[in-house]
C-alpha positions in Angstrom: 23.3 30.5 1.7 23.6 28.5 4.9 26.9 26.8 5.6 27.6 24.6 8.6 29.2 21.4 9.8 28.1 18.7 12.2 31.3 17.4 13.8 32.3 14.6 16.3 29.3 12.4 15.7 28.9 8.9 14.2 28.0 9.4 10.5 25.9 6.7 8.9 26.1 7.7 5.3 24.5 4.4 4.1 23.7 0.9 5.3 27.3 -0.1 4.3 29.3 3.0 5.4 29.7 4.4 8.9 32.5 6.8 10.0 33.6 8.9 12.9 33.9 12.2 11.1 31.9 15.2 10.1 29.2 16.2 7.7 28.9 19.6 6.0 26.1 21.5 4.4 26.1 24.3 1.9 22.7 25.6 0.9 20.5 22.6 0.2 23.4 20.2 -0.5 25.9 18.0 1.3 29.5 18.9 0.6 32.8 17.1 1.3 34.7 19.8 3.2 34.1 21.6 6.5 32.4 25.0 6.1 30.7 27.6 8.2 29.6 27.1 11.8 30.9 23.9 13.3 28.5 22.2 15.7 30.2 19.7 18.1 28.1 16.6 18.7 30.5 15.5 21.5 30.5 11.9 20.3 27.0 11.5 21.8 24.9 11.6 18.6 24.4 9.5 15.5 23.8 11.2 12.1 21.6 9.4 9.6 19.8 10.2 6.3 16.4 11.6 7.1 13.6 9.0 6.7 11.2 8.3 3.9 7.6 7.1 4.4 6.4 5.4 1.2 2.8 5.2 2.1 0.5 7.6 3.9 -3.0 9.1 3.4 -2.5 12.6 4.7 -6.2 13.4 4.9 -6.7 10.4 7.1 -4.4 10.8 10.1 -6.8 10.9 13.0 -7.6 8.7 16.0 -8.9 6.4 17.2 -8.5 3.6 14.7 -11.5 2.3 12.7 -11.5 -1.5 12.1 -13.5 -4.7 12.2 -15.5 -5.9 15.1 -13.5 -7.8 17.8 -12.7 -11.3 16.6 -13.4 -10.4 12.9 -11.3 -9.3 10.0 -12.0 -7.9 6.5 -12.0 -9.8 3.2 -10.8 -6.7 1.4 -10.5 -3.0 2.0 -14.1 -2.0 0.8 -16.1 -2.9 4.0 -13.4 -1.0 6.0 -14.0 2.1 3.8 -17.8 1.8 4.6 -17.1 1.4 8.3 -14.8 4.4 8.3 -17.3 6.7 6.7 -20.0 5.6 9.1 -17.8 6.0 12.2 -17.6 8.5 15.0 -14.0 9.0 14.2 -14.8 10.1 10.7 -17.6 12.4 11.9 -15.3 14.0 14.5 -12.5 14.4 12.0 -14.9 16.4 9.7 -14.7 19.3 12.2 -11.2 19.9 10.9 -10.4 21.4 7.5 -8.4 19.4 4.8 -5.6 21.9 5.4 -5.6 21.1 9.1 -5.4 17.3 8.3 -2.5 17.7 6.0 -0.6 19.8 8.5 -1.2 17.4 11.3 0.0 14.6 9.0 3.1 16.5 8.2 3.9 16.7 11.9 3.1 13.0 12.4 5.9 12.3 9.9 8.3 15.1 11.0 8.2 14.0 14.7 9.4 10.6 13.6 12.3 11.8 11.5 10.6 11.8 8.1 11.3 14.5 5.6 9.8 12.8 2.5 6.4 11.1 2.2 3.8 10.0 -0.4 0.3 11.1 0.1 -1.7 8.3 -1.6 -4.3 10.5 -3.2 -4.6 11.8 -6.8 -2.3 14.6 -7.7 -5.3 16.7 -8.8 -6.6 16.6 -5.2 -3.4 17.6 -3.4 -1.2 19.5 -5.8 -2.1 22.9 -4.3 -1.6 21.7 -0.7 1.6 19.6 -0.7 4.0 22.4 -1.7 2.9 24.4 1.4 3.6 21.7 3.9 6.5 21.8 6.4 7.9 18.5 5.0 8.4 17.2 1.5 5.4 15.3 0.1 6.3 14.1 -3.3 4.3 15.6 -6.2 5.7 13.6 -9.1 4.1 10.2 -9.3 1.5 8.2 -11.2 -1.2 6.7 -9.0 -4.2 4.4 -9.0 -6.2 3.5 -5.9 -6.0 -0.2 -6.9 -6.9 -2.3 -10.0 -10.2 -4.1 -9.1 -13.7 -3.4 -10.5 -14.6 -1.9 -7.1 -11.6 0.4 -6.7 -12.1 4.2 -6.2 -11.1 5.1 -9.7 -8.5 7.7 -8.6 -6.4 9.5 -11.2 -6.7 9.3 -15.0 -6.8 5.5 -15.2 -4.2 2.8 -14.5 -2.7 2.7 -18.0 -2.5 6.5 -18.4 -1.0 7.0 -14.9 1.6 4.3 -15.5 2.5 5.6 -18.9 3.0 9.1 -17.5 5.2 7.7 -14.7 7.4 5.9 -17.2 7.7 8.9 -19.5 8.8 11.1 -16.6 10.7 8.6 -14.6 8.3 8.8 -11.7 7.0 6.0 -9.5 3.7 4.5 -10.4 2.0 3.8 -7.0 -1.0 1.6 -6.3 -2.5 -0.5 -3.6 -2.4 -4.1 -4.7 -3.7 -7.4 -3.4 -5.1 -5.8 -0.3 -7.6 -8.5 0.5 -8.5 -12.1 -0.3 -11.4 -12.0 -2.7 -10.8 -13.3 -6.2 -10.1 -9.9 -7.8 -7.7 -8.8 -5.0 -5.8 -12.1 -5.3 -5.4 -11.7 -9.1 -4.3 -8.1 -9.0 -0.8 -8.6 -10.2 -2.0 -10.9 -13.0 -4.3 -8.1 -14.2 -1.4 -5.6 -14.3 0.8 -8.1 -16.1 -1.9 -8.5 -18.8 -1.9 -4.7 -19.1 1.8 -4.6 -19.5 2.2 -2.8 -16.2 4.8 -4.6 -14.2 8.2 -2.9 -14.2 10.8 -1.0 -12.2 8.5 2.1 -12.0 5.9 0.2 -10.0 5.5 0.7 -6.2 2.9 -1.7 -4.9 1.4 -1.1 -1.5 0.3 -4.0 0.9 0.6 -7.1 -1.4 -0.8 -9.4 1.3 -2.3 -11.8 -1.2 0.8 -12.2 -3.4 1.6 -15.8 -4.4 5.1 -17.1 -4.5 5.0 -16.6 -8.2 3.8 -13.0 -7.9 6.7 -12.3 -5.6 9.2 -13.8 -8.1 7.7 -11.9 -11.0 7.8 -8.6 -8.9 11.5 -9.2 -8.3 12.3 -10.0 -11.9 10.5 -6.8 -13.0 12.5 -4.6 -10.5 9.3 -3.3 -8.9 9.2 -2.1 -5.3 6.7 -2.7 -2.5 5.6 -0.7 0.6 5.2 -2.9 3.6 2.5 -1.6 6.0 2.4 -4.5 8.5 0.5 -2.8 11.4 -2.3 -1.7 9.1 -2.4 -5.2 7.5 -2.6 -7.0 10.8 -5.3 -4.7 12.2 -7.5 -5.1 9.1 -6.7 -8.6 7.9 -4.8 -10.5 10.7 -2.0 -11.1 8.2 0.6 -9.3 6.2 2.6 -9.9 3.1 5.1 -12.8 2.9 7.8 -10.4 3.9 10.7 -12.9 4.3 10.0 -14.3 0.8 10.0 -10.7 -0.7 13.4 -10.1 0.9 14.8 -13.5 -0.2 13.7 -12.8 -3.7 15.5 -9.5 -3.7 12.5 -7.2 -4.0 13.1 -3.6 -3.2 11.1 -3.5 0.1 10.2 -0.2 1.7 8.0 0.7 4.7 4.8 2.8 4.9 2.7 3.7 7.9 -0.6 4.0 6.1 -2.9 6.5 7.9 -3.5 6.3 11.6 -7.1 5.2 10.9 -5.6 1.7 10.5 -1.8 2.0 10.8 0.9 3.0 13.2 1.1 6.4 14.9 4.3 7.2 13.0 7.3 5.6 11.2 9.2 4.8 14.4 6.3 2.9 15.8 5.9 1.0 12.5 9.6 0.0 12.6 9.2 -1.3 16.1 6.0 -3.2 15.2 7.6 -4.7 12.1 10.6 -6.0 13.9 8.4 -7.6 16.6 6.1 -9.1 14.0 8.9 -10.5 12.0 10.3 -12.2 15.1 6.9 -13.7 15.9 6.3 -14.9 12.3 9.7 -16.4 11.6 11.4 -17.0 14.9 14.4 -14.8 14.0 15.3 -11.1 13.9 15.2 -8.9 10.8 18.6 -7.2 10.8 18.6 -3.6 11.8 20.5 -2.7 8.7 17.7 -4.2 6.6 15.1 -2.1 8.3 17.3 1.0 8.0 17.6 0.5 4.2 13.8 0.1 3.9 13.2 3.7 5.1 16.3 5.3 3.4 18.0 3.9 0.4 15.3 1.5 -0.7 12.6 4.2 -0.3 14.5 6.7 -2.3 14.9 4.2 -5.1 11.2 3.4 -5.0 10.4 7.1 -5.5 13.0 7.5 -8.2 14.8 10.0 -6.0 18.0 8.1 -5.3 20.2 10.8 -7.0 19.0 13.2 -4.3 18.0 11.2 -1.2 18.5 8.0 0.8 22.2 8.3 1.7 24.5 11.0 3.0 26.8 11.6 0.0 28.3 14.8 -1.3 26.1 16.5 -3.9 22.9 15.0 -2.5 20.2 17.0 -0.7 21.1 17.6 2.9 18.2 15.6 4.5 19.6 14.6 7.9 18.3 13.0 11.1 20.4 13.3 14.3 19.5 10.8 17.0 20.7 10.4 20.6 23.4 7.7 20.8 22.0 5.0 23.1 23.4 1.9 21.6 27.0 1.2 20.4 25.7 -0.3 17.1 24.4 2.7 15.1 21.8 0.5 13.2 20.4 -0.9 16.4 20.4 2.7 17.8 18.3 3.7 14.8 15.9 0.7 14.9 15.2 1.3 18.6 14.7 5.0 18.4 11.5 6.9 19.1 10.3 10.5 19.0 12.1 11.6 22.1 15.5 10.5 20.7 15.4 13.1 17.9 18.0 15.8 18.4 17.9 17.5 15.0 16.0 17.1 11.7 17.2 18.9 8.5 15.4 19.0 5.1 17.4 20.3 2.1 19.9 22.0 4.4 17.2 23.7 6.5 16.8 22.7 10.1 13.1 22.1 10.6 13.1 20.5 14.1 15.7 20.3 16.8 17.0 21.0 20.3 17.7 24.6 21.1 21.4 23.8 21.3 21.4 23.8 17.5 19.8 27.2 17.2 23.1 28.8 16.0 22.5 27.1 12.7 19.4 29.4 12.5 21.4 32.5 13.3 21.0 32.1 17.1 17.3 32.8 17.3 14.0 31.1 16.6 13.1 32.7 13.2 9.8 33.9 11.9 7.8 30.9 10.7 9.1 28.7 13.6 7.9 28.1 17.1 9.1 26.4 20.4 7.6 23.4 22.0 8.6 21.2 25.0 9.2 17.5 24.4 10.2 15.2 27.2 11.6 18.1 29.2 13.5 19.5 26.2 12.9 22.9 24.6 12.7 22.3 20.8 12.4 24.6 17.8 10.1 23.5 15.0 9.0 24.9 11.7 5.5 26.2 11.8 3.3 26.2 14.9 2.0 22.7 15.7 1.0 23.8 19.3 -1.3 26.5 17.9 -2.7 24.0 15.4 -3.4 21.5 18.2 -5.1 24.1 20.4 -7.3 25.3 17.5 -8.2 21.7 16.5 -9.3 21.0 20.1 -11.5 24.1 19.9 -13.1 23.0 16.7 -13.6 19.4 17.9 -15.0 20.6 21.2 -12.9 18.8 23.8 -9.2 18.1 24.7 -8.5 15.6 21.9 -5.2 13.7 22.2 -3.4 12.7 19.1 -0.6 10.3 20.0 1.6 11.2 17.0 2.1 14.6 18.6 4.8 14.2 21.3 3.9 17.3 23.3 1.1 19.0 25.2 0.5 22.6 24.1 0.6 25.4 26.6 -2.8 27.1 26.4 
């Protein structure tokens, strides 16, 4: 059982608690006393909870994006789906296996500090793949594609999926109000009539929510996943995010797939802050953004007992970033892939600079590899370079995937 301590860093245990101290790991959990190897961060690093991406489609992370013709936008998601399946991007993507796509998607998330993600597909489709991935893709959830007559009918039906989620204390996750046709705009009313509006619900997109919809969502204790980059690309608008926040809705952030959304969660965070400033003429606080991808996201997934903050007894999911700003929350909100120094999932280092290799007994173990990022030699679980090289061979040319922050050595 691994025991180690990260010392002399800024520890951001939650959005309300920051300390100059240490954090210790025993096995999969955080503990309150120093144990094992002590790794000195030399007051040059900030330690955060690892990040949580509440909306992704892990079969769909490929580039370039597919969207409307210049100057046009969609009425709802359906014409986009038709455009995707007729696109060169989709045809090119088909050279890769489903397993390849899921592994690439894991690294898209891992390289932006994410250890936990939801793959928005039915559990019957992904249950055999998710446990094999290098990060944690949640497997306990109820799911519907959405609730219109033209949705993709994923899962066992909205009512059955929601009932299962409530019984097991899982999230019930669905796209909702992703468009401006009559059905999309009445999505939440339809759920209310079905008796499905409660604290188990995690609604994705919500761009057509009325003010009343927002208030009802808040009263019910439901959560939303804000995917602004994808929304703006497809619809030239996003949800009424400031009103959601003012109403006290539990807001989280999702990337969506790279077919429409951001390259990764860091890029989404940067985009969201810039967009908020353009929309409202004010800044969204860095602490608010931080909560969306840590505490709020853990709550939305019903995993707050294990994830979201750095507290003794919780899973040791940890992100260590270079300290570039004196304010640890601005430091977080300004970070990108090259600022990651170490990423830990359930006590196990899965990505980091070689100076942390002593945690892994001083050598790159079997099942890991080394890559070079921004001039730094890094260890990483699995072998993304090999995957990248093999994908280029299958595709037939030197494909660049911007969510991978390195060039493999062939």
